[in-house]
C-alpha positions in Angstrom: 116.8 103.4 170.5 115.1 105.8 172.8 115.8 108.7 170.3 114.3 106.7 167.5 111.1 106.1 169.5 110.9 109.8 170.3 111.1 110.7 166.6 108.3 108.3 165.8 106.1 109.8 168.5 106.7 113.4 167.3 103.5 114.7 165.9 105.2 116.7 163.1 107.0 113.6 161.9 103.8 111.6 161.9 101.9 114.3 159.9 104.8 114.7 157.4 105.0 110.9 156.9 101.2 110.7 156.5 101.3 113.6 154.0 104.1 111.9 152.0 102.3 108.6 151.9 99.1 110.2 150.8 100.8 112.2 148.1 102.7 109.2 146.8 100.0 106.6 146.7 96.5 107.9 147.2 96.4 111.4 145.6 95.0 111.9 142.1 98.6 112.7 140.9 100.3 109.8 142.5 103.6 108.3 141.3 101.9 105.8 138.9 99.8 108.5 137.3 102.8 110.7 136.8 104.7 107.7 135.2 101.7 107.0 132.9 101.4 110.7 132.0 105.2 110.8 131.2 105.0 107.8 128.9 101.9 109.1 127.2 103.7 112.5 126.6 106.7 110.7 125.1 104.5 108.7 122.8 102.6 111.8 121.7 105.9 113.7 121.1 107.1 110.8 118.9 103.9 110.8 116.9 104.2 114.6 116.5 107.7 114.2 115.1 106.5 111.5 112.7 103.6 113.5 111.4 105.7 116.6 111.1 108.1 114.7 108.9 105.3 113.2 106.9 103.8 116.7 106.3 107.1 118.0 105.1 107.4 115.0 102.8 103.9 115.6 101.4 104.6 119.3 100.9 107.8 118.6 98.9 106.0 115.9 96.8 103.2 118.3 96.1 105.6 121.1 95.1 107.5 118.7 92.9 104.3 117.3 91.3 102.9 120.7 90.5 106.2 121.9 88.9 107.7 118.8 87.2 105.7 117.2 84.5 107.8 114.0 84.3 107.6 113.5 88.1 103.8 113.8 87.8 103.7 111.2 85.1 105.9 108.8 87.2 103.7 109.4 90.3 100.5 108.6 88.3 102.0 105.5 86.9 103.3 104.2 90.2 100.5 105.1 92.5 97.4 104.9 90.3 98.6 102.4 87.7 97.8 104.8 84.9 99.1 104.0 81.4 99.4 105.5 78.0 97.5 104.3 75.0 98.8 101.1 73.5 100.7 100.3 76.6 100.4 97.4 79.0 101.0 97.7 82.8 102.0 94.7 84.9 101.6 94.9 88.6 103.9 92.5 90.5 102.9 91.7 94.1 105.5 89.9 96.2 104.2 87.8 99.1 106.1 87.7 102.4 106.9 84.3 103.8 105.6 83.8 107.3 108.0 82.0 109.6 106.4 79.2 111.4 107.1 79.0 115.1 107.7 75.7 117.0 105.5 76.8 119.9 
């Protein structure tokens, strides 16, 4: 017990403990800030991966549309509802049913 009290009275121990408490809770880069930065970094990395895949998809679509005439016609019909002369286009929109909650 006496040894424990001597350790607590040691000025180096007190300074080190105060420094650790300051760095963990009161500093600008405390533990919570580091956690938030890490989660934000992970979110941004996921977004970067998503947009990189989307860019690659758009590039392949663009290449295909500029080289393949039938693909261009299909794209124009599906996305912009274009049609040939003497042709009818029917757009079918399906509605999603919403589940009602008891609460």
